[in-house]
N, CA, C and O atoms as a Tinker XYZ file with bonds, in Angstrom:
   212  protein
     1  N      1.088000   15.312000   16.093000    73     2
     2  CA     2.480000   14.818000   15.771000    64     1     3
     3  C      2.857000   13.301000   16.231000    63     2     4     5
     4  O      2.712000   12.909000   17.389000    81     3
     5  N      3.278000   12.634000   15.341000    73     3     6
     6  CA     3.670000   11.315000   15.944000    64     5     7
     7  C      4.856000   11.141000   16.729000    63     6     8     9
     8  O      5.833000   11.857000   16.510000    81     7
     9  N      4.870000   10.208000   17.677000    73     7    10
    10  CA     6.022000   10.295000   18.246000    64     9    11
    11  C      7.386000    9.494000   17.919000    63    10    12    13
    12  O      7.263000    8.492000   17.216000    81    11
    13  N      8.500000    9.802000   18.309000    73    11    14
    14  CA     9.571000    9.144000   17.933000    64    13    15
    15  C      9.563000    7.665000   17.706000    63    14    16    17
    16  O     10.123000    7.076000   16.781000    81    15
    17  N      8.743000    7.062000   18.825000    73    15    18
    18  CA     8.644000    5.302000   18.758000    64    17    19
    19  C      7.662000    5.150000   17.528000    63    18    20    21
    20  O      7.810000    4.152000   16.822000    81    19
    21  N      6.795000    5.948000   17.255000    73    19    22
    22  CA     5.755000    5.625000   16.248000    64    21    23
    23  C      6.278000    5.680000   14.875000    63    22    24    25
    24  O      5.900000    4.943000   13.965000    81    23
    25  N      7.257000    6.690000   14.774000    73    23    26
    26  CA     7.774000    6.990000   13.345000    64    25    27
    27  C      8.891000    5.662000   13.041000    63    26    28    29
    28  O      9.010000    5.137000   11.934000    81    27
    29  N      9.786000    5.193000   14.467000    73    27    30
    30  CA    10.406000    4.260000   14.122000    64    29    31
    31  C      9.667000    3.001000   13.790000    63    30    32    33
    32  O     10.102000    2.339000   12.849000    81    31
    33  N      8.563000    2.562000   14.463000    73    31    34
    34  CA     7.762000    1.537000   13.994000    64    33    35
    35  C      7.284000    1.505000   12.697000    63    34    36    37
    36  O      7.406000    0.413000   12.141000    81    35
    37  N      6.827000    2.306000   12.126000    73    35    38
    38  CA     6.648000    2.849000   10.776000    64    37    39
    39  C      7.691000    2.505000    9.542000    63    38    40    41
    40  O      7.435000    1.834000    8.542000    81    39
    41  N      8.640000    2.995000    9.806000    73    39    42
    42  CA     9.925000    2.910000    9.250000    64    41    43
    43  C     10.300000    1.542000    9.295000    63    42    44    45
    44  O     10.710000    1.147000    8.203000    81    43
    45  N     10.298000    0.643000   10.240000    73    43    46
    46  CA    10.550000   -0.723000   10.348000    64    45    47
    47  C      9.892000   -1.512000    9.334000    63    46    48    49
    48  O     10.385000   -2.243000    8.475000    81    47
    49  N      8.456000   -1.177000    9.639000    73    47    50
    50  CA     7.226000   -1.747000    8.665000    64    49    51
    51  C      7.406000   -1.739000    7.299000    63    50    52    53
    52  O      7.216000   -2.683000    6.532000    81    51
    53  N      7.853000   -0.415000    6.984000    73    51    54
    54  CA     8.148000    0.096000    5.541000    64    53    55
    55  C      9.254000   -0.898000    4.994000    63    54    56    57
    56  O      9.063000   -1.596000    3.997000    81    55
    57  N     10.615000   -0.904000    5.851000    73    55    58
    58  CA    11.436000   -1.791000    5.374000    64    57    59
    59  C     11.112000   -3.298000    5.335000    63    58    60    61
    60  O     11.465000   -4.027000    4.408000    81    59
    61  N     10.536000   -3.640000    6.222000    73    59    62
    62  CA    10.170000   -5.124000    5.985000    64    61    63
    63  C      9.286000   -5.430000    4.868000    63    62    64    65
    64  O      9.336000   -6.449000    4.179000    81    63
    65  N      8.285000   -4.233000    4.724000    73    63    66
    66  CA     7.747000   -4.635000    3.331000    64    65    67
    67  C      8.322000   -4.428000    1.973000    63    66    68    69
    68  O      7.813000   -4.928000    0.970000    81    67
    69  N      9.285000   -3.758000    1.956000    73    67    70
    70  CA    10.280000   -3.581000    0.729000    64    69    71
    71  C     11.059000   -4.864000    0.662000    63    70    72    73
    72  O     11.307000   -5.502000   -0.360000    81    71
    73  N     11.367000   -5.118000    1.745000    73    71    74
    74  CA    12.282000   -6.766000    1.708000    64    73    75
    75  C     11.595000   -7.713000    1.236000    63    74    76    77
    76  O     12.049000   -8.384000    0.310000    81    75
    77  N     10.426000   -7.953000    1.742000    73    75    78
    78  CA     9.340000   -8.850000    1.266000    64    77    79
    79  C      8.964000   -8.868000   -0.355000    63    78    80    81
    80  O      8.912000   -9.862000   -1.080000    81    79
    81  N      8.777000   -7.815000   -0.626000    73    79    82
    82  CA     8.555000   -7.270000   -1.922000    64    81    83
    83  C      9.831000   -7.702000   -2.917000    63    82    84    85
    84  O      9.607000   -8.287000   -3.977000    81    83
    85  N     10.944000   -7.424000   -2.564000    73    83    86
    86  CA    12.350000   -7.984000   -3.484000    64    85    87
    87  C     12.321000   -9.501000   -3.334000    63    86    88    89
    88  O     13.064000  -10.140000   -4.079000    81    87
    89  N     11.577000  -10.138000   -2.489000    73    87    90
    90  CA    11.828000  -11.578000   -2.428000    64    89    91
    91  C     10.792000  -12.339000   -3.604000    63    90    92    93
    92  O     10.995000  -13.466000   -4.055000    81    91
    93  N      9.642000  -11.441000   -3.980000    73    91    94
    94  CA     8.847000  -12.121000   -4.739000    64    93    95
    95  C      9.295000  -12.216000   -6.150000    63    94    96    97
    96  O     10.125000  -11.431000   -6.607000    81    95
    97  N      8.731000  -13.209000   -6.875000    73    95    98
    98  CA     9.069000  -13.159000   -8.251000    64    97    99
    99  C      8.541000  -12.204000   -8.973000    63    98   100   101
   100  O      7.719000  -11.447000   -8.456000    81    99
   101  N      8.906000  -12.073000  -10.246000    73    99   102
   102  CA     8.333000  -11.081000  -11.032000    64   101   103
   103  C      6.976000  -11.239000  -11.500000    63   102   104   105
   104  O      6.365000  -10.193000  -11.719000    81   103
   105  N      6.404000  -12.292000  -11.690000    73   103   106
   106  CA     5.033000  -12.692000  -11.737000    64   105   107
   107  C      3.991000  -12.429000  -10.397000    63   106   108   109
   108  O      2.828000  -12.024000  -10.416000    81   107
   109  N      4.716000  -12.754000   -9.410000    73   107   110
   110  CA     3.975000  -12.422000   -8.253000    64   109   111
   111  C      4.003000  -10.781000   -8.054000    63   110   112   113
   112  O      2.979000  -10.115000   -7.909000    81   111
   113  N      4.861000  -10.433000   -8.064000    73   111   114
   114  CA     5.090000   -8.807000   -8.206000    64   113   115
   115  C      4.133000   -8.025000   -9.040000    63   114   116   117
   116  O      3.549000   -7.004000   -8.676000    81   115
   117  N      4.033000   -8.625000  -10.218000    73   115   118
   118  CA     3.013000   -7.896000  -11.185000    64   117   119
   119  C      1.765000   -8.111000  -10.509000    63   118   120   121
   120  O      1.158000   -7.077000  -10.233000    81   119
   121  N      1.107000   -9.446000  -10.097000    73   119   122
   122  CA    -0.015000   -9.656000   -9.616000    64   121   123
   123  C     -0.316000   -8.798000   -8.566000    63   122   124   125
   124  O     -1.385000   -8.187000   -8.581000    81   123
   125  N      0.509000   -8.660000   -7.618000    73   123   126
   126  CA     0.298000   -7.859000   -6.368000    64   125   127
   127  C      0.181000   -6.278000   -6.664000    63   126   128   129
   128  O     -0.566000   -5.599000   -5.959000    81   127
   129  N      0.903000   -5.714000   -7.681000    73   127   130
   130  CA     0.564000   -4.661000   -8.203000    64   129   131
   131  C     -0.534000   -4.298000   -8.851000    63   130   132   133
   132  O     -0.968000   -3.158000   -8.686000    81   131
   133  N     -1.203000   -5.239000   -9.735000    73   131   134
   134  CA    -2.393000   -5.302000  -10.216000    64   133   135
   135  C     -3.522000   -5.133000   -9.201000    63   134   136   137
   136  O     -4.277000   -4.162000   -9.260000    81   135
   137  N     -3.629000   -6.049000   -8.303000    73   135   138
   138  CA    -4.471000   -6.140000   -7.136000    64   137   139
   139  C     -4.347000   -4.828000   -6.394000    63   138   140   141
   140  O     -5.434000   -4.284000   -6.201000    81   139
   141  N     -3.374000   -4.238000   -5.967000    73   139   142
   142  CA    -3.353000   -3.127000   -5.113000    64   141   143
   143  C     -3.717000   -1.980000   -6.207000    63   142   144   145
   144  O     -4.330000   -1.054000   -5.676000    81   143
   145  N     -3.509000   -1.821000   -7.502000    73   143   146
   146  CA    -3.924000   -0.726000   -7.959000    64   145   147
   147  C     -5.366000   -0.971000   -8.030000    63   146   148   149
   148  O     -6.006000    0.039000   -7.738000    81   147
   149  N     -6.085000   -1.995000   -8.326000    73   147   150
   150  CA    -7.520000   -2.133000   -8.655000    64   149   151
   151  C     -8.280000   -1.839000   -7.195000    63   150   152   153
   152  O     -9.431000   -1.402000   -7.163000    81   151
   153  N     -7.505000   -2.127000   -5.991000    73   151   154
   154  CA    -8.080000   -1.502000   -4.690000    64   153   155
   155  C     -7.997000    0.041000   -4.794000    63   154   156   157
   156  O     -8.998000    0.753000   -4.706000    81   155
   157  N     -6.988000    0.424000   -4.950000    73   155   158
   158  CA    -7.060000    2.065000   -4.903000    64   157   159
   159  C     -8.021000    2.615000   -5.740000    63   158   160   161
   160  O     -8.816000    3.445000   -5.300000    81   159
   161  N     -8.041000    2.204000   -7.038000    73   159   162
   162  CA    -9.270000    2.762000   -7.725000    64   161   163
   163  C    -10.502000    2.619000   -7.434000    63   162   164   165
   164  O    -11.360000    3.471000   -7.669000    81   163
   165  N    -10.723000    1.411000   -6.840000    73   163   166
   166  CA   -12.081000    1.240000   -6.405000    64   165   167
   167  C    -12.431000    1.756000   -5.142000    63   166   168   169
   168  O    -13.620000    1.721000   -4.824000    81   167
   169  N    -11.498000    2.285000   -4.273000    73   167   170
   170  CA   -11.593000    3.218000   -3.204000    64   169   171
   171  C    -11.695000    4.740000   -3.386000    63   170   172   173
   172  O    -12.386000    5.469000   -2.673000    81   171
   173  N    -10.939000    5.141000   -4.412000    73   171   174
   174  CA   -10.773000    6.344000   -4.938000    64   173   175
   175  C    -12.232000    6.526000   -5.602000    63   174   176   177
   176  O    -12.895000    7.487000   -5.211000    81   175
   177  N    -12.803000    5.627000   -6.626000    73   175   178
   178  CA   -13.877000    6.008000   -7.283000    64   177   179
   179  C    -15.119000    5.805000   -6.063000    63   178   180   181
   180  O    -16.159000    6.377000   -6.392000    81   179
   181  N    -15.169000    5.305000   -5.115000    73   179   182
   182  CA   -15.910000    5.130000   -4.202000    64   181   183
   183  C    -16.137000    6.549000   -3.304000    63   182   184   185
   184  O    -17.234000    6.888000   -2.859000    81   183
   185  N    -15.078000    7.190000   -3.156000    73   183   186
   186  CA   -14.824000    8.309000   -2.564000    64   185   187
   187  C    -15.256000    9.350000   -3.404000    63   186   188   189
   188  O    -15.878000   10.305000   -2.939000    81   187
   189  N    -14.943000    9.240000   -4.777000    73   187   190
   190  CA   -15.459000   10.437000   -5.551000    64   189   191
   191  C    -16.935000   10.216000   -5.743000    63   190   192   193
   192  O    -17.566000   11.262000   -5.899000    81   191
   193  N    -17.717000    8.971000   -5.771000    73   191   194
   194  CA   -18.897000    9.034000   -5.878000    64   193   195
   195  C    -19.647000    9.820000   -4.669000    63   194   196   197
   196  O    -20.458000   10.739000   -4.777000    81   195
   197  N    -19.135000    9.183000   -3.448000    73   195   198
   198  CA   -19.669000    9.850000   -2.393000    64   197   199
   199  C    -19.602000   11.388000   -2.360000    63   198   200   201
   200  O    -20.560000   12.021000   -1.916000    81   199
   201  N    -18.597000   11.951000   -2.776000    73   199   202
   202  CA   -18.614000   13.273000   -2.791000    64   201   203
   203  C    -19.526000   13.933000   -3.865000    63   202   204   205
   204  O    -19.809000   15.125000   -3.751000    81   203
   205  N    -19.951000   13.262000   -4.809000    73   203   206
   206  CA   -21.043000   14.172000   -5.896000    64   205   207
   207  C    -22.409000   13.648000   -5.651000    63   206   208   209
   208  O    -23.347000   14.204000   -6.222000    81   207
   209  N    -22.653000   12.503000   -4.760000    73   207   210
   210  CA   -23.964000   12.348000   -4.406000    64   209   211
   211  C    -24.578000   13.037000   -3.246000    63   210   212
   212  O    -25.765000   12.857000   -2.978000    81   211
């Protein structure tokens, strides 16, 4: 179970990330979403391949 301090630190990090995302232009936000989606798909695909090999 995470400590109260760890939970607070993660909440602060999430808040800072959300604030930073709001400051991006629409084009930058879309580019970031495309890159992050690609990373998730690659990671998920790699994990799936490892499972079946």
